[in-house]
C-alpha positions in Angstrom: 0.0 0.0 0.0 1.3 3.4 -0.9 1.4 5.9 1.9 1.6 9.6 1.1 4.2 11.6 2.8 3.2 14.8 4.6 4.7 16.8 1.7 2.8 14.8 -0.9 -0.4 15.1 1.0 0.0 18.8 1.4 0.6 19.2 -2.3 -2.4 17.1 -3.2 -4.7 19.2 -0.9 -3.3 22.4 -2.4 -3.9 21.1 -5.9 -7.5 20.1 -5.0 -8.1 23.5 -3.5 -6.7 25.3 -6.6 -9.0 23.2 -8.8 -12.0 24.0 -6.7 -11.3 27.7 -6.8 -10.8 27.7 -10.6 -14.0 25.6 -11.0 -16.0 28.0 -8.8 -14.9 31.0 -10.8 -15.9 29.5 -14.1 -19.2 28.2 -12.8 -20.0 31.6 -11.2 -19.2 33.4 -14.5 -21.3 31.0 -16.6 -24.3 31.5 -14.2 -24.1 35.3 -14.6 -23.6 35.1 -18.3 -26.8 32.9 -18.5 -28.8 35.7 -16.9 -27.2 38.5 -19.0 -29.4 38.2 -22.0 -32.7 38.4 -20.3 -31.5 41.2 -18.1 -29.7 43.4 -20.7 -30.9 42.6 -24.2 -33.4 45.5 -24.5 -30.7 48.0 -23.3 -28.1 46.5 -25.6 -30.4 46.8 -28.5 -31.1 50.5 -27.7 -27.4 51.1 -27.3 -26.5 49.4 -30.6 -29.2 51.4 -32.4 -27.8 54.6 -31.0 -24.3 53.8 -32.1 -25.4 52.9 -35.6 -27.4 56.1 -35.8 -24.4 58.1 -34.7 -22.1 56.5 -37.2 -24.5 56.9 -40.0 -24.6 60.6 -39.4 -20.9 61.2 -39.1 -20.6 61.2 -35.3 -18.3 59.3 -33.0 -18.2 57.2 -29.7 -16.3 58.3 -26.6 -15.5 55.7 -24.0 -14.3 56.2 -20.5 -13.8 54.4 -17.2 -11.3 53.7 -14.4 -9.0 50.7 -13.8 -10.3 47.6 -15.5 -13.1 49.8 -17.1 -10.4 52.0 -18.6 -8.9 48.9 -20.2 -12.3 47.9 -21.5 -12.7 51.5 -22.9 -9.5 51.2 -24.8 -10.3 47.7 -26.0 -13.7 48.6 -27.4 -12.6 51.9 -29.0 -9.9 49.9 -30.8 -12.5 47.5 -32.1 -14.4 50.3 -33.7 -11.4 52.1 -35.2 -9.8 48.9 -36.4 -12.3 46.2 -37.0 -14.1 43.5 -35.0 -14.8 40.7 -37.5 -15.6 42.3 -40.8 -13.7 44.4 -43.3 -15.2 47.9 -43.3 -14.4 51.6 -43.0 -12.9 52.7 -39.7 -15.5 54.0 -37.2 -14.4 56.9 -35.1 -14.0 56.1 -31.4 -11.9 57.5 -28.5 -11.0 56.2 -25.0 -10.7 59.3 -22.9 -8.5 57.5 -20.3 -5.8 56.7 -22.9 -4.2 60.2 -23.0 -2.2 60.0 -19.8 -0.9 63.6 -20.2 -4.4 65.0 -20.5 -5.7 62.8 -17.6 -2.8 63.9 -15.3 -2.8 67.5 -16.3 -6.6 67.9 -15.8 -6.4 65.9 -12.6 -3.6 68.1 -11.3 -5.2 71.4 -12.3 -8.9 70.8 -11.9 -9.2 67.6 -9.8 -9.6 63.9 -10.7 -13.4 64.2 -11.0 -13.0 66.4 -14.1 -10.6 64.2 -16.1 -13.3 62.9 -18.5 -15.8 65.8 -18.4 -13.2 68.3 -19.5 -12.1 66.1 -22.4 -15.7 65.8 -23.5 -16.1 69.6 -23.5 -13.1 69.7 -25.8 -13.8 66.8 -28.1 -17.5 65.9 -28.1 -20.2 67.2 -30.5 -24.0 66.9 -30.2 -25.0 63.6 -31.7 -22.0 61.7 -30.5 -22.3 58.8 -28.1 -20.7 58.7 -24.6 -20.1 55.2 -23.2 -19.5 55.2 -19.5 -18.1 52.1 -17.8 -18.2 51.7 -14.1 -18.8 48.4 -12.2 -20.3 50.3 -9.2 -22.0 53.0 -11.3 -20.8 55.5 -8.7 -17.3 56.6 -9.9 -17.4 60.4 -9.4 -15.4 61.2 -12.6 -17.6 59.0 -14.7 -20.8 60.6 -13.2 -19.4 64.1 -13.9 -18.6 63.1 -17.5 -22.2 61.7 -18.1 -23.7 64.9 -16.7 -21.5 66.9 -19.0 -22.3 64.6 -22.0 -26.0 65.1 -21.4 -25.5 68.9 -21.3 -23.6 68.7 -24.6 -26.4 66.7 -26.4 -24.7 63.3 -26.5 -26.6 60.0 -26.3 -25.4 58.2 -23.1 -24.8 54.5 -22.5 -23.8 53.1 -19.1 -22.3 49.7 -18.3 -22.6 48.9 -14.6 -23.4 46.1 -12.1 -26.8 45.2 -11.0 -27.6 48.3 -8.9 -26.7 50.7 -11.7 -25.6 53.2 -9.0 -26.0 56.9 -9.7 -25.2 56.2 -13.3 -28.4 54.3 -13.7 -30.4 57.5 -13.1 -28.5 59.5 -15.7 -27.9 57.5 -18.9 -30.2 56.9 -21.8 -29.4 53.2 -22.0 -28.3 51.2 -18.9 -26.6 47.9 -19.4 -26.7 46.6 -15.8 -25.0 43.2 -15.4 -27.0 41.1 -13.0 -24.3 40.7 -10.4 -22.7 42.7 -7.6 -19.3 40.9 -7.9 -16.7 43.1 -9.7 -15.0 40.2 -11.6 -18.3 38.9 -12.9 -19.4 42.4 -13.9 -16.2 43.0 -15.8 -16.4 39.7 -17.6 -19.9 40.6 -18.8 -18.9 44.1 -19.8 -16.5 42.9 -22.3 -19.0 40.4 -23.7 -21.6 43.2 -23.9 -19.0 45.4 -25.6 -18.2 42.7 -28.1 -21.9 42.1 -28.8 -22.3 45.9 -29.5 -19.3 45.8 -31.8 -20.7 42.9 -33.8 -24.2 44.5 -34.1 -22.9 47.9 -35.1 -20.3 46.5 -37.5 -23.0 44.3 -39.2 -25.2 47.3 -39.7 -22.5 49.4 -41.1 -21.1 46.8 -43.5 -24.5 46.0 -44.9 -25.1 49.6 -45.8 -21.8 50.1 -47.6 -21.7 49.7 -51.4 -19.9 46.6 -52.7 -16.4 47.2 -54.1 -16.6 48.8 -57.5 -20.3 49.8 -57.1 -19.6 53.5 -57.4 -17.6 53.0 -60.6 -20.3 50.8 -62.1 -23.0 53.4 -61.3 -20.9 56.2 -62.8 -20.4 54.2 -66.0 
């Protein structure tokens, strides 16, 4: 009969614990994802329609958030400017957190609560779309930016957790992930963002003329 040494037993228990932690994270994420569609599909549809309308009329999207939400902002802006799945014209999008000089200068001179709002005042036009990402829905600089966006005549989209926070009272479309756990909310935010990219890109590609169509019409 094989007898485990204390070192081998300790290693086996640690491995089992690691497996359980990993499994719990994946199962928890799947459970929230399963509830995402019923909770958020109407808001996602409204947000996609607003983005398509903005792009069709020559406007742009402006994303902003802090920490992981800042990363999501840059990721999603890049999908619009580059491409998601289909070959098409670039769609104008900015992540306001990406300009570190602007963020730190505004934060130093006016306070961190103003770092996104002041950039909106400089860059946004009526008809643009502001996409605010905050897991709590209560980040002060995100709230200030949405207030500013509404004043400037932008359509506002919020991505939050279940409560929506203060952001839920301000935005035109609220995509509130049905969870209060930050990791699960962030995982669903990027899924929601990718779904928006897909829907918007599909709409824009299917309205573009086929290659050579302009030449054929002219002839």
